[in-house]
Each structure stands twice: as C-alpha cells, then as structure tokens.
C-alpha positions, 0 to 999 in steps of 0.5 A: 705596378709593384705597388699594385701587387704589394697592395693586392698581396696585403689585401689577400693576407688580411682577408685570409687572416680575417676569415681564419679568425672568424672561422675559429670563432664559429667552431662547432660545439662538442656533442655529448657522448651518449655512451659515457656517463655524465658525472655531476658534482654537488659543487657544480650541479649544472650540466649540459647535453649537446646533440647534433641536429638539423632543424631546417628539415623540421626535425628537432630534439625533444626531452622524452623523459627525465627524473623530475624529482631530481633534475630541472631543465633550465634552457634550450638553445640552437648553435648557429650553423658553421655554414651558410648553406641551406640545410646545414647541420647544427647542434641543440644544447639543453642545460639542466640542474640537479636538485640538492636531493640528488647528492644525498646518496649516489644516484644514476639518472636517465634522460631520454630524448626523441628526434622528430618532426612535431607536425608528423603524427607517424614517422621516423623517431630517433632517440638518445639516452644519457646517463647522469651520475652523482657520487652522493654526499662527500 
C-alpha cells in the first residue's frame, strides 16, 4: 500500500513538473506598445511589431501603410495560442528592416495596421498606429 502511494505521489510530482515546464515554454509574446515609439539603431536595423489577434474568428492584421522608401517588411507569423480552446487569442508578429537611408538623418516613420476580415467588404475595421524613430548618423 505504501509503495502504491509513493508511486502515485512521484507520478503526480513528475506530471506537475512536466506541465509547468511546458507552460513556461509557451509564454505569450509581449505585445508592442503603440503608445511608445520604437527606436531603431543603425547597428540593429531590424525590428518587430507584435499585436494581439484572434485569427480563428476570421480577423487578422494587415499592414495598411508604411514608408516603403525606408522600411522593408521581412516576415509575418502567428504565435501558437497558449490554450487549446477554440477561439483562443494569439499574437501576430511582423518583422521589418530599415534601409540604410533611414539612418542618414533623424527620422520618424509611421506604420499603420488594420484589423479586419478580408472576406467582408463592410464592417468593423480596427486600427493601430506605430511610430518608429531613428537618431540619424552618429
């Protein structure tokens, strides 16, 4: 009887440890704060913008406008939801790179996104605007 209880306790402890380790590995990404500027340096011209999303509802983020003379979109990806429930929210991450011309003088760039269902011609359109700053030549 004691051996059975000990085996059960060890199993529960292992399960708890394993679940905690997996949960820690699936942490939610930190969304980009659209009230603060994103400062980019010439040494690290790449930057990301992460926005909370729920693609299972048909909504997703689209880049509405950006200064294409200075900014290059590199990639877009969805984070895996931390929950297996249907309709669980997740995050979309957009990676950008500033061209060398963006660092010749201090610049402020605006990148705008729309959150919409692409199959609906009319309906709710939510937006977010992000400011990107460079300090120019140093």
